[in-house]
C-alpha positions in Angstrom: -9.1 -4.2 -26.7 -5.8 -2.5 -26.6 -5.4 -0.3 -23.6 -5.2 2.5 -23.2 -7.3 3.4 -26.2 -5.5 6.6 -26.9 -2.0 7.8 -27.4 -1.4 9.2 -23.9 1.4 11.6 -25.2 -1.1 13.3 -27.5 -4.5 14.9 -27.2 -7.2 12.3 -27.8 -9.3 14.7 -29.6 -9.6 18.7 -29.9 -13.2 18.3 -29.2 -14.2 17.5 -25.4 -17.4 15.5 -24.9 -18.9 15.1 -22.6 -16.6 20.8 7.8 -18.9 19.7 12.8 -20.1 16.2 12.7 -23.7 15.3 11.9 -25.7 12.1 12.7 -26.4 9.9 9.6 -30.0 10.6 9.9 -29.7 14.4 10.1 -27.2 14.3 7.3 -29.6 12.5 5.0 -32.6 14.7 6.2 -30.5 17.6 4.9 -29.9 15.8 1.6 -33.6 15.2 1.3 -34.3 18.9 1.7 -31.8 19.7 -0.8 -33.3 17.2 -3.3 -36.8 18.5 -2.6 -35.8 22.2 -3.2 -33.8 21.5 -6.2 -36.2 23.5 -8.4 -36.0 26.5 -6.1 -32.1 26.2 -5.9 -31.9 26.3 -9.7 -33.4 29.8 -9.5 -30.7 31.2 -7.3 -28.2 31.8 -9.9 -30.9 33.8 -11.8 -31.8 35.7 -8.7 -28.1 36.5 -8.1 -28.0 37.8 -11.8 -30.9 40.2 -11.1 -29.2 41.3 -7.8 -26.0 42.0 -9.7 -27.9 43.9 -12.4 -29.5 46.1 -9.7 -26.1 46.8 -8.1 -23.4 47.3 -10.7 -20.5 46.7 -8.3 -21.4 43.8 -6.0 -19.0 43.6 -3.0 -16.8 40.7 -2.1 -19.2 40.1 0.9 -22.2 40.1 -1.4 -20.6 37.2 -3.2 -19.6 35.5 0.0 -23.2 35.8 1.3 -24.6 34.5 -1.9 -22.3 31.4 -1.6 -23.4 30.8 1.9 -27.0 31.1 0.8 -26.4 28.5 -1.9 -24.8 26.2 0.6 -27.5 26.3 3.2 -27.0 23.6 5.8 -25.5 21.0 3.5 -22.1 20.1 5.1 -20.6 19.1 1.7 -21.2 22.7 0.5 -20.5 24.6 3.7 -17.2 22.8 3.6 -16.3 24.1 0.2 -17.3 27.6 1.2 -15.0 27.5 4.2 -12.1 26.0 2.3 -12.3 28.8 -0.4 -12.4 31.6 2.3 -9.4 33.9 2.5 -7.2 33.1 5.5 -8.7 29.6 5.8 -6.2 27.2 7.7 -6.5 23.7 6.5 -6.9 21.2 9.5 -4.5 18.1 9.9 -6.9 15.4 10.8 -5.7 11.8 11.5 -5.6 9.3 8.7 -8.8 7.3 8.3 -8.6 3.5 7.4 -8.7 2.9 3.7 -12.2 2.4 2.4 -14.0 1.5 -0.9 -16.5 4.3 -1.1 -17.9 2.7 -4.3 -17.6 -0.9 -5.7 -14.8 0.3 -8.0 -13.4 3.3 -6.1 -11.2 3.4 -3.0 -9.9 6.3 -0.8 -6.4 6.0 0.6 -5.9 8.9 2.8 -3.4 10.4 5.3 -6.1 12.8 6.5 -4.8 16.0 5.1 -4.6 14.6 1.5 -6.0 11.6 -0.2 -5.4 9.3 -3.2 -8.3 7.9 -5.0 -8.0 4.5 -6.7 -10.2 3.5 -9.5 -10.3 -0.3 -9.7 -10.8 -2.1 -13.1 -10.4 -5.6 -14.2 -7.2 -4.8 -16.0 -5.6 -2.8 -13.2 -5.8 0.4 -11.2 -5.9 4.1 -12.2 -4.7 6.1 -9.1 -5.5 9.7 -8.8 -2.7 11.4 -6.8 0.0 9.7 -4.8 0.3 11.4 -1.4 3.4 13.2 0.0 6.3 10.9 -0.3 7.4 7.3 -0.9 7.0 6.3 2.8 3.2 7.4 2.6 2.8 5.6 -0.8 4.1 2.4 0.8 2.2 2.7 4.0 -1.1 4.0 2.9 -1.4 3.3 -0.8 0.2 -0.1 -1.1 -0.8 -1.4 2.3 -4.2 0.2 2.0 -5.0 -1.4 -1.4 -3.9 -4.8 -0.1 -6.2 -4.5 3.0 -9.1 -3.8 0.6 -8.2 -6.9 -1.5 -6.7 -5.1 -4.5 -3.2 -5.7 -5.9 -1.0 -2.6 -5.9 1.4 -4.1 -8.5 -1.4 -3.6 -11.0 -1.5 0.3 -10.6 -1.1 1.2 -14.3 -1.3 4.9 -14.0 -0.9 7.7 -11.5 -2.9 10.8 -12.7 -1.4 13.6 -10.8 -3.9 16.4 -10.5 -1.4 19.0 -10.0 2.3 19.8 -9.4 2.4 20.1 -5.6 4.4 17.7 -3.6 1.4 16.4 -1.5 -0.1 15.1 -4.8 2.9 13.6 -6.6 5.3 12.7 -3.8 4.8 8.9 -3.9 4.5 8.7 -7.7 8.1 7.8 -8.5 8.1 5.2 -5.9 5.1 3.5 -7.6 6.9 3.9 -11.0 10.1 2.2 -9.6 8.3 -0.6 -7.8 5.5 -1.4 -10.3 6.4 0.3 -13.5 3.4 2.6 -13.1 3.2 5.4 -15.6 3.0 8.9 -14.2 0.7 11.5 -15.9 0.7 15.2 -15.5 -0.4 18.2 -17.5 2.6 19.7 -19.4 2.4 23.0 -17.6 2.9 21.3 -14.3 5.6 19.1 -15.5 7.3 22.4 -16.3 6.4 23.6 -12.9 7.9 20.7 -11.2 11.1 21.0 -13.5 11.5 24.6 -12.6 11.1 24.2 -8.8 12.9 20.9 -8.3 11.0 19.8 -5.3 11.7 16.7 -3.2 10.3 13.4 -4.6 9.6 14.8 -8.0 8.7 12.1 -10.4 10.7 11.8 -13.7 8.8 13.3 -16.5 6.6 10.7 -18.2 3.2 11.1 -19.9 1.5 14.4 -20.6 -2.2 15.0 -20.0 -4.1 16.8 -22.7 -7.4 18.7 -22.0 -10.3 16.4 -22.3 -8.1 13.3 -22.8 -9.9 9.9 -22.4 -7.8 7.4 -20.3 -9.3 3.9 -20.6 -8.4 0.9 -18.8 -10.4 -2.4 -18.1 -13.5 -0.9 -19.7 -13.4 2.2 -17.5 -12.9 5.5 -19.1 -11.7 8.5 -17.1 -12.0 12.0 -18.7 -9.2 14.3 -17.7 -10.1 18.0 -17.8 -7.5 20.7 -17.7 -8.7 23.3 -15.1 -5.8 25.7 -14.4 -5.9 28.1 -11.6 -4.7 26.4 -8.5 -1.6 25.6 -10.6 -1.1 26.1 -14.3 -1.7 22.5 -15.0 -4.4 21.5 -12.6 -6.5 18.5 -13.9 -9.9 17.6 -12.7 -11.1 14.0 -13.6 -14.6 12.9 -14.3 -15.1 9.0 -14.1 -17.7 6.3 -13.6 -18.4 4.9 -10.1 -20.5 1.8 -9.5 -22.8 1.3 -6.5 -25.1 -1.7 -6.0 -25.6 -2.5 -9.7 -25.9 1.1 -10.9 -23.2 3.3 -12.6 -23.0 6.9 -11.5 -20.6 9.6 -12.6 -18.1 11.3 -10.3 -16.1 14.5 -10.4 -12.9 15.4 -8.5 -12.1 19.1 -8.6 -8.4 18.9 -8.8 -7.0 22.0 -6.9 -8.9 23.7 -4.1 -6.9 26.7 -2.6 -7.1 29.8 -4.8 -3.8 31.3 -5.9 -2.5 34.7 -4.7 -2.4 36.6 -8.0 -5.7 38.1 -9.3 -5.1 37.0 -12.8 -4.6 33.5 -11.6 -7.9 33.6 -9.6 -9.6 34.8 -12.9 -8.1 31.8 -14.6 -9.4 29.6 -11.9 -12.8 31.2 -12.3 -12.9 30.4 -16.1 -11.9 26.8 -15.4 -14.7 26.4 -12.7 -17.2 27.7 -15.3 -16.0 25.3 -18.0 -15.7 22.3 -15.7 -19.3 22.9 -14.3 -20.5 22.8 -18.0 -18.8 19.6 -18.6 -20.0 18.1 -15.4 -23.5 18.9 -16.2 -23.3 17.4 -19.7 -21.7 14.2 -18.2 -24.5 13.8 -15.6 -22.1 14.1 -12.7 -24.0 13.1 -9.5 -21.0 12.3 -7.3 -18.5 14.7 -5.7 -15.2 13.5 -4.2 -12.0 15.5 -3.2 -8.3 14.9 -2.8 -8.6 17.0 0.3 -11.4 15.3 2.3 -11.4 18.1 4.9 -12.7 20.6 2.2 -15.9 18.8 1.3 -17.0 16.7 4.4 -15.3 13.8 2.7 -13.6 12.4 5.7 -17.0 12.5 7.6 -18.8 10.9 4.7 -16.2 8.1 4.8 -17.1 7.4 8.4 -20.8 7.6 7.7 -20.4 5.0 5.0 -18.0 2.8 7.1 -20.5 2.8 10.0 -23.4 1.6 7.8 -22.0 -0.4 5.0 -25.2 -2.0 4.3 -27.3 1.2 4.4 -29.4 2.2 1.5 -27.6 5.4 0.8 -24.1 6.4 -0.3 -23.2 9.9 1.1 -20.9 10.5 -1.9 -23.9 10.5 -4.3 -25.1 14.0 -3.9 -27.2 14.1 -7.0 -26.8 16.3 -10.2 -28.3 19.4 -8.7 -25.9 19.4 -5.7 -22.9 18.6 -7.9 -23.9 21.7 -9.9 -24.5 23.7 -6.8 -20.9 22.7 -5.6 -19.5 24.2 -8.7 -21.7 27.3 -8.5 -20.3 27.9 -5.0 -16.8 27.5 -6.3 -17.5 30.1 -9.0 -19.2 32.5 -6.5 -16.5 32.2 -3.9 -13.9 32.9 -6.6 -15.8 36.0 -7.8 -15.8 37.2 -4.2 -12.1 36.6 -3.8 -11.4 38.6 -7.0 -13.7 41.4 -5.8 -11.7 41.2 -2.6 -8.5 41.8 -4.4 -10.0 44.6 -6.3 -11.2 46.2 -3.1 -7.9 45.9 -1.4 -6.1 47.5 -4.5 -8.7 50.4 -4.4 -8.0 51.0 -0.8 -4.3 51.0 -1.3 -4.5 53.4 -4.2 -6.8 55.8 -2.2 -4.5 55.8 0.6 -1.5 56.5 -1.6 -3.5 59.4 -3.2 -4.5 60.8 0.1 -0.8 60.6 1.4 0.4 62.4 -1.7 -2.2 65.2 -1.3 -1.2 65.8 2.3 2.5 65.9 1.4 1.8 68.3 -1.4 -0.4 70.6 0.7 2.4 70.7 3.4 5.0 71.5 0.9 2.8 74.4 -0.6 2.2 75.8 3.0 6.1 75.8 3.6 6.9 77.7 0.5 4.1 80.2 0.2 
């Protein structure tokens, strides 16, 4: 088999197919409750629609309350609610030791940001490359070696978006191992226009829905603009104890400042949720593990490597609920922008009326 199977400089096809710590027992009790109430959970969007119909103009807080209701007590979901809240300050947790979270998937993290390695018989597909060459050497290269993987076999770095904490080590890997660096065209352009430190030399473009295949493993790369114009969110297989599951990684978390860009983000979330559903996604991972209880889940898994459950396997209903929360929080953030704009306009109008009244009193 020739690899990769597609011309990586071109679209593969125009058609796309498809944060408090908890004890381990409490975590899985919550997971069991979520699974048992999946049918009721599936009714929440419909109920939300009915509420929206009853109130033509739901407020930002209405959306935020709805997202909190969807999240319940599940720490994965409450994590993403917090991360998408206006004014949220990302923590700077310490770097965890590298870990294989699945038989073929490893997380190499500095705490604030993580790289995800997909291990295949023919080499490694790396999703993101941390902040800089030093981190790439210390955490990616050394981390892979500690897990029994050969960093010289990193064939591709898929950069989820054009921010330095995701591409900073990519050029180092390209120079050391001949690794090919992939990014969506819009973010190659973003990087070129901003000339940030450690920017990689432009290499391979990612097309929406592109299939990247290596060693019998196929990663689907979905263009999900919003966080940046070229954000990419992968869907890929993950093996655990003889079974193959399907993972998603939402490529860019923090919503952008401009309302129009938030609307783009929202459209991306809706499209990606549909693709994830069709693909049967039942695993959620993040390149910012503080945003989805990912760092804690790593430690849950590390503390019980022979346990029956893998905390990253959340199930299809929770994966969909995760994306529904992303959607709902974005609708709230957009409504928040609109409310702020209305308040500003009302204040300006009132100020003008007061000034006009004063002028009339002076002259009449």
